[in-house]
N, C-alpha and C positions, 0 to 999 in steps of 0.2 A: 509406502515409505518414498518412494520417489515424488509422488505427488505432493507430500509434505515438506520435503527436501526443496522442491522448485518454489513453493509457496514462501518459505523462508529465504530463499535467495532473491525473490522478489522484493521482499520486505527490507531485505539487507540492502539492495540496490535502490530502493526508495530512501532509505536513510541517508546513504552515502550521497545521492546526488541533492537531497535537502541541504545537508550540512555544507555542500560546496557551493550552494545556491543556484542550481540548475533546476528550477522549480517545474518549468513545462516539461522538460526531460523526465523528472520523476514521475509526473502523471502520465506521461506517455509509456512509461515502464509499467504502470497499472493497467494498462488497457487490456489485457488479456483476462484480468480480474474483474468481473462485473460487481464493484463494491456496492452499487445501489440495489442490486437485487435481494429481496428479503430472503431468499433461500440460501444466499452466499453465507451467512451468519449460522445457518444449520448445518453446513457442509464440513466446516472445521471446528474443532473442538477446543481449540487453544485460545482461551480469552485474552492473555496476554500479547498474544500475535494480533489479535483484532484491536486492541486498543492502541498498540502501536501504529498500526496501519492506518486507523483513522485519524490518529493525532498528527502524523506525519502528512496525510493527504489533505487533511483541513488546513494544516500550516501551509502547504503549497497554494492551496485554493486561496487562502487569505493574502499571501503573498503577490499573487497574480491579480487580486483584485475581483475573483469572480464571486 
């Protein structure tokens, strides 16, 4: 339960930082999550959370020009 709550809070922080324009800070907030690891997708079973995570992370990467 606490692991999922922490996961949701990280995604909420990512969303807030993206909306206010702090793209680099938003990506730094995701550093504890290894989003490029293939097993990361299998550990959490909430699909909408993954969609939101990759949408906002992709937007941050796009705005930073990476």
